[in-house]
C-alpha positions as CSV (number, residue, x, y, z in Angstrom):
1,X,-124.6,100.4,-79.7
2,X,-124.4,104.0,-80.8
3,X,-126.6,105.3,-83.6
4,X,-125.1,105.7,-87.1
5,X,-124.9,109.3,-88.3
6,X,-128.0,110.3,-90.3
7,X,-126.3,112.8,-92.6
8,X,-127.8,116.0,-91.1
9,X,-125.8,118.0,-88.5
10,X,-127.0,117.2,-85.0
11,X,-128.3,120.1,-82.8
12,X,-129.2,119.6,-79.2
13,X,-131.8,122.1,-77.7
14,X,-132.4,122.4,-74.0
15,X,-135.7,124.0,-72.9
16,X,-137.1,122.7,-76.1
17,X,-140.8,122.7,-75.0
18,X,-140.8,126.4,-74.2
19,X,-141.9,129.3,-76.4
20,X,-138.5,130.0,-77.8
21,X,-137.2,126.4,-77.7
22,X,-140.2,124.9,-79.6
23,X,-139.7,127.5,-82.4
24,X,-136.0,126.9,-82.6
25,X,-136.5,123.2,-82.8
26,X,-139.1,123.6,-85.6
27,X,-136.9,125.9,-87.6
28,X,-133.6,124.0,-87.4
29,X,-135.4,120.7,-88.0
30,X,-135.8,121.7,-91.6
31,X,-132.1,120.9,-92.3
32,X,-130.7,119.5,-89.0
33,X,-131.2,116.4,-86.9
34,X,-132.6,118.1,-83.7
35,X,-132.8,116.5,-80.3
36,X,-134.9,118.4,-77.8
37,X,-134.4,118.2,-74.0
38,X,-136.9,119.5,-71.4
39,X,-138.6,118.4,-68.2
40,X,-141.9,118.0,-70.1
41,X,-142.6,116.6,-73.6
42,X,-143.8,119.3,-76.1
43,X,-147.3,119.1,-77.5
44,X,-145.9,118.4,-81.0
45,X,-142.7,117.1,-82.3
46,X,-141.7,118.3,-85.8
47,X,-140.9,115.5,-88.2
48,X,-137.3,114.2,-88.0
49,X,-136.8,115.4,-84.4
50,X,-136.2,113.5,-81.2
51,X,-137.1,114.3,-77.6
52,X,-135.5,113.2,-74.4
53,X,-137.0,114.1,-71.0
54,X,-134.3,115.8,-68.9
55,X,-134.0,117.6,-65.5
56,X,-130.7,119.5,-65.6
57,X,-131.1,120.3,-61.9
58,X,-130.2,116.7,-61.1
59,X,-126.8,115.0,-61.6
60,X,-128.3,111.5,-62.3
61,X,-130.9,112.7,-64.7
62,X,-128.4,114.8,-66.7
63,X,-126.0,111.8,-66.9
64,X,-128.9,109.5,-68.0
65,X,-130.1,112.0,-70.6
66,X,-126.7,112.3,-72.3
67,X,-126.2,108.5,-72.4
68,X,-129.6,108.4,-74.2
69,X,-128.6,111.2,-76.5
70,X,-125.4,109.4,-77.5
71,X,-127.4,106.3,-78.3
72,X,-129.7,108.3,-80.5
73,X,-127.3,110.4,-82.5
74,X,-123.8,109.3,-81.7
75,X,-120.9,111.5,-80.4
76,X,-120.8,114.2,-83.0
77,X,-122.9,117.3,-82.2
78,X,-122.8,120.4,-84.4
79,X,-124.3,122.8,-81.8
80,X,-125.9,122.7,-78.4
81,X,-128.4,125.5,-77.9
82,X,-128.9,125.9,-74.1
83,X,-132.2,127.7,-73.3
84,X,-133.2,125.8,-70.1
85,X,-133.1,128.2,-67.1
86,X,-135.2,129.4,-64.2
87,X,-137.2,132.6,-64.3
88,X,-139.6,134.2,-61.9
89,X,-141.1,137.7,-62.2
90,X,-141.4,138.0,-58.4
91,X,-137.7,138.9,-58.2
92,X,-137.3,136.8,-55.1
93,X,-134.3,134.4,-54.6
94,X,-134.9,130.8,-55.5
95,X,-132.7,127.7,-55.2
96,X,-133.5,126.9,-58.8
97,X,-131.4,129.9,-60.0
98,X,-128.4,128.0,-58.7
99,X,-129.6,124.4,-59.2
100,X,-130.8,124.8,-62.8
101,X,-129.5,128.0,-64.4
102,X,-125.9,127.9,-63.0
103,X,-125.1,124.4,-61.9
104,X,-127.4,122.8,-64.5
105,X,-125.3,124.5,-67.1
106,X,-122.1,123.2,-65.5
107,X,-123.6,119.6,-65.4
108,X,-124.5,119.9,-69.1
109,X,-121.0,121.1,-70.1
110,X,-119.3,118.5,-68.0
111,X,-121.4,115.7,-69.7
112,X,-120.7,117.1,-73.1
113,X,-117.0,116.5,-72.7
114,X,-117.7,112.9,-73.8
115,X,-119.0,114.3,-77.2
116,X,-117.4,116.0,-80.1
117,X,-119.2,119.3,-79.9
118,X,-118.5,122.1,-82.4
119,X,-120.4,124.8,-80.6
120,X,-122.2,125.6,-77.3
121,X,-124.7,128.5,-77.4
122,X,-126.0,130.0,-74.2
123,X,-129.1,132.2,-73.9
124,X,-128.3,135.0,-71.5
125,X,-130.2,138.3,-71.0
126,X,-129.6,142.0,-71.8
127,X,-130.5,142.6,-68.1
128,X,-127.0,141.6,-67.1
129,X,-125.8,144.8,-68.6
130,X,-125.4,148.1,-66.8
131,X,-128.1,150.5,-67.8
132,X,-127.0,153.3,-70.1
133,X,-127.2,157.0,-69.5
134,X,-129.2,159.2,-72.0
135,X,-127.2,159.5,-75.2
136,X,-125.2,156.3,-74.7
137,X,-125.7,153.0,-76.5
138,X,-124.9,149.6,-75.0
139,X,-122.4,147.3,-76.8
140,X,-120.8,144.0,-76.0
141,X,-117.9,145.9,-74.4
142,X,-120.2,147.8,-72.0
143,X,-120.0,147.0,-68.3
144,X,-122.3,144.5,-66.6
145,X,-124.4,145.2,-63.5
146,X,-127.1,142.7,-62.8
147,X,-129.5,144.0,-60.1
148,X,-131.8,141.1,-59.2
149,X,-132.0,137.3,-59.0
150,X,-132.6,136.5,-62.7
151,X,-129.8,138.4,-64.3
152,X,-127.5,137.5,-61.4
153,X,-128.0,133.8,-62.3
154,X,-127.3,134.5,-66.0
155,X,-124.0,136.3,-65.3
156,X,-123.0,133.5,-62.9
157,X,-123.8,131.0,-65.6
158,X,-121.8,133.0,-68.2
159,X,-118.8,132.9,-65.8
160,X,-119.2,129.2,-65.3
161,X,-119.3,128.6,-69.0
162,X,-116.1,130.5,-69.6
163,X,-114.5,128.4,-66.8
164,X,-115.8,125.0,-67.8
165,X,-116.2,124.9,-71.6
166,X,-112.7,123.5,-72.3
167,X,-112.2,122.8,-76.0
168,X,-115.9,123.5,-76.9
169,X,-116.3,126.9,-78.7
170,X,-118.9,129.0,-77.0
171,X,-121.4,131.7,-78.0
172,X,-123.3,133.8,-75.5
173,X,-126.4,135.6,-76.7
174,X,-127.6,138.4,-74.4
175,X,-131.2,138.5,-75.5
176,X,-133.7,141.3,-75.1
177,X,-137.4,140.8,-74.2
178,X,-139.0,138.5,-76.7
179,X,-142.5,139.0,-78.2
180,X,-144.7,137.5,-80.9
181,X,-147.4,138.8,-83.2
182,X,-149.9,137.9,-80.4
183,X,-147.7,139.6,-77.8
184,X,-146.8,136.8,-75.4
185,X,-144.4,139.2,-73.6
186,X,-145.4,139.6,-70.0
187,X,-144.4,143.3,-69.6
188,X,-145.9,144.4,-72.9
189,X,-149.1,142.4,-72.3
190,X,-149.5,143.9,-68.8
191,X,-149.1,147.4,-70.2
192,X,-151.6,146.8,-72.9
193,X,-154.1,145.3,-70.4
194,X,-153.8,148.3,-68.0
195,X,-154.6,150.7,-70.8
196,X,-157.3,148.5,-72.3
197,X,-159.0,148.4,-68.8
198,X,-158.4,152.1,-68.2
199,X,-156.8,151.3,-64.9
200,X,-155.5,154.2,-62.8
201,X,-152.0,152.6,-62.9
202,X,-151.9,153.0,-66.6
203,X,-151.5,156.7,-66.2
204,X,-148.8,156.5,-63.6
205,X,-145.1,155.7,-64.0
206,X,-142.4,155.7,-61.2
207,X,-139.5,156.9,-63.5
208,X,-138.5,158.9,-66.5
209,X,-140.8,158.1,-69.4
210,X,-138.0,158.8,-71.9
211,X,-136.2,155.5,-70.9
212,X,-137.0,152.1,-72.2
213,X,-136.3,148.4,-72.5
214,X,-135.2,146.6,-75.7
215,X,-137.2,143.9,-77.4
216,X,-136.9,141.4,-80.2
217,X,-139.5,139.5,-82.2
218,X,-139.4,135.7,-81.7
219,X,-139.1,135.2,-85.5
220,X,-136.0,137.4,-85.5
221,X,-134.5,135.6,-82.5
222,X,-135.0,132.2,-84.2
223,X,-133.2,133.6,-87.3
224,X,-130.4,134.7,-85.1
225,X,-130.0,131.2,-83.6
226,X,-129.9,129.8,-87.1
227,X,-127.2,132.2,-88.2
228,X,-125.1,131.3,-85.1
229,X,-125.4,127.6,-85.9
230,X,-124.7,128.0,-89.6
231,X,-121.6,130.2,-89.0
232,X,-120.2,128.1,-86.3
233,X,-117.0,127.3,-88.2
234,X,-116.3,131.0,-88.8
235,X,-116.8,132.2,-85.2
236,X,-114.1,132.5,-82.6
237,X,-113.5,130.3,-79.5
238,X,-115.5,132.7,-77.3
239,X,-118.2,135.0,-78.8
240,X,-120.7,137.4,-77.3
241,X,-123.6,139.1,-79.1
242,X,-126.4,141.4,-78.0
243,X,-129.7,140.5,-79.6
244,X,-132.3,143.3,-79.9
245,X,-134.1,145.7,-82.1
246,X,-131.8,148.7,-82.6
247,X,-134.7,151.2,-82.4
248,X,-135.8,151.4,-78.8
249,X,-139.3,152.5,-77.8
250,X,-139.4,154.5,-74.6
251,X,-142.1,154.0,-72.0
252,X,-143.8,157.1,-73.3
253,X,-143.6,155.8,-76.9
254,X,-145.3,152.6,-75.8
255,X,-148.0,154.5,-73.9
256,X,-148.8,156.7,-76.8
257,X,-148.9,153.9,-79.4
258,X,-151.0,151.5,-77.2
259,X,-153.4,154.3,-76.2
260,X,-153.9,155.3,-79.9
261,X,-154.4,151.7,-81.0
262,X,-156.8,150.7,-78.2
263,X,-158.8,153.8,-77.5
264,X,-157.9,156.1,-80.5
265,X,-156.4,158.7,-78.2
266,X,-152.9,159.6,-76.8
267,X,-152.5,158.1,-73.3
268,X,-151.4,160.6,-70.6
269,X,-148.7,159.5,-68.2
270,X,-147.8,161.1,-64.9
271,X,-144.5,160.5,-63.2
272,X,-144.8,159.6,-59.5
273,X,-142.1,159.0,-56.8
274,X,-140.9,155.5,-56.4
275,X,-141.9,155.5,-52.8
276,X,-145.5,156.3,-53.7
277,X,-145.5,153.5,-56.4
278,X,-144.3,150.9,-53.9
279,X,-146.8,152.0,-51.3
280,X,-149.6,151.9,-53.9
281,X,-148.6,148.4,-55.1
282,X,-148.6,147.2,-51.5
283,X,-152.0,148.7,-50.7
284,X,-153.4,147.2,-53.9
285,X,-152.2,143.8,-53.0
286,X,-153.6,144.1,-49.5
287,X,-157.0,145.2,-50.7
288,X,-157.3,142.7,-53.5
289,X,-155.8,139.8,-51.5
290,X,-153.9,138.9,-54.6
291,X,-150.2,139.3,-55.6
292,X,-149.8,142.3,-57.9
293,X,-147.7,142.2,-61.0
294,X,-145.8,145.3,-60.1
295,X,-142.9,144.4,-57.8
296,X,-140.5,146.6,-55.9
297,X,-137.6,145.5,-58.1
298,X,-139.5,146.7,-61.1
299,X,-140.1,150.1,-59.6
300,X,-136.5,150.4,-58.7
301,X,-135.5,149.7,-62.3
302,X,-138.1,152.1,-63.8
303,X,-135.4,154.5,-64.9
304,X,-133.2,151.8,-66.5
305,X,-132.4,152.5,-70.1
306,X,-131.1,149.9,-72.5
307,X,-130.5,151.2,-76.1
308,X,-128.7,148.3,-77.7
309,X,-126.1,148.5,-80.5
310,X,-126.3,145.3,-82.7
311,X,-123.4,146.2,-85.0
312,X,-121.4,143.1,-83.8
313,X,-124.2,140.7,-84.7
314,X,-124.8,142.5,-88.0
315,X,-121.1,142.2,-88.9
316,X,-120.2,138.7,-87.7
317,X,-123.5,136.9,-88.1
318,X,-125.0,138.9,-90.9
319,X,-128.1,139.2,-88.7
320,X,-130.3,142.1,-87.8
321,X,-134.0,142.2,-86.8
322,X,-136.5,142.6,-89.7
323,X,-139.5,143.4,-87.4
324,X,-140.1,146.4,-85.2
325,X,-142.2,146.5,-82.0
326,X,-143.8,149.8,-83.0
327,X,-145.3,148.1,-86.1
328,X,-146.2,144.8,-84.4
329,X,-148.2,146.5,-81.7
330,X,-150.9,147.1,-84.2
331,X,-151.4,143.3,-84.7
332,X,-151.4,142.6,-81.0
333,X,-154.1,145.2,-80.3
334,X,-156.1,144.1,-83.4
335,X,-156.2,140.6,-81.8
336,X,-157.2,142.1,-78.5
337,X,-160.1,144.1,-80.0
338,X,-161.2,141.2,-82.2
339,X,-161.2,138.5,-79.5
340,X,-160.5,140.0,-76.0
341,X,-161.1,136.8,-74.1
342,X,-158.8,134.9,-76.5
343,X,-156.1,137.6,-76.1
344,X,-156.2,137.6,-72.3
345,X,-156.0,133.8,-72.2
346,X,-153.2,133.7,-74.8
347,X,-151.2,136.1,-72.7
348,X,-152.0,134.2,-69.5
349,X,-153.8,137.1,-67.9
350,X,-157.1,136.9,-66.0
351,X,-160.0,137.8,-68.2
352,X,-161.6,141.0,-66.8
353,X,-165.2,140.5,-65.7
354,X,-166.6,143.0,-68.1
355,X,-164.9,141.4,-71.0
356,X,-166.0,137.9,-70.0
357,X,-169.7,139.1,-69.8
358,X,-169.4,140.8,-73.2
359,X,-168.4,137.5,-74.8
360,X,-171.2,135.4,-73.4
361,X,-174.0,134.2,-75.8
362,X,-177.1,136.4,-75.7
363,X,-179.2,133.6,-74.2
364,X,-176.8,132.9,-71.3
């Protein structure tokens, strides 16, 4: 027997246990009936929310999940926010890009045909876009050019959504790198850590330092998802939005700002050839016996430049970021200097030996 409607609009969130998903669930739960889907149960469930374990890479599990969802909330769903996807910084191909990100999306859409869904929202990436030349800005009409496995899977999933969504209106959000007040952004945390530890690599860069990647604060991203859900009736059948801070910090900007915050001095940066950077990363990995963070695909994209224009989101959603990375870096570094062990652990980085010793009790 299907559940009776509970009054609040129902929102389904895949990837609900992740950094973004858990925050989206908590925010929308204030005035929506939220059902979270993920392979693992989140540590906490906000009041008034439901959770169903789900592996979208499997046909049988996706079918079982949607049967359970229908029993919980009935057939009417205001919005499906689809965050579940595979991501790996190694840049190597993985079957999960196809099984989860692409075909998992198709499985989900296929199962949703049995529901009355007002909106399907897909979290894509700005990395599917072709990098801009100096002086250009990227808009939703700019060309796409994914260059490695992760953005390739996103653009394939976008194409599958357009092919399979049927009568369900869709919204694709091409989201920039996400960070929080504590950082929790892998590339930013790595850059801060290199400068904090005064590593040689922190002074070297295999590209033009006047290029940069866009970012968006998690709080602003959550607010964007809320606007998309709230304005679903006013949006078109197929919508696309870029989600980023309009002011882009170049690599040189980040270097200077982090150096000043951590060490009180401007951080010098020397441009080196890409071939030298790749050889250096290989040698470092061989000497340490550990996999290095810097991968060849990152070196190849060092010159990529993504200044994003968010006019469309501002106009149709009434959304634009309230926070700026330049200002938030101060809080990230303050956390690092106040509690370096806590900062490294929070950002899932190995705690440097010197830092670990400094934090031991005096009697140890």
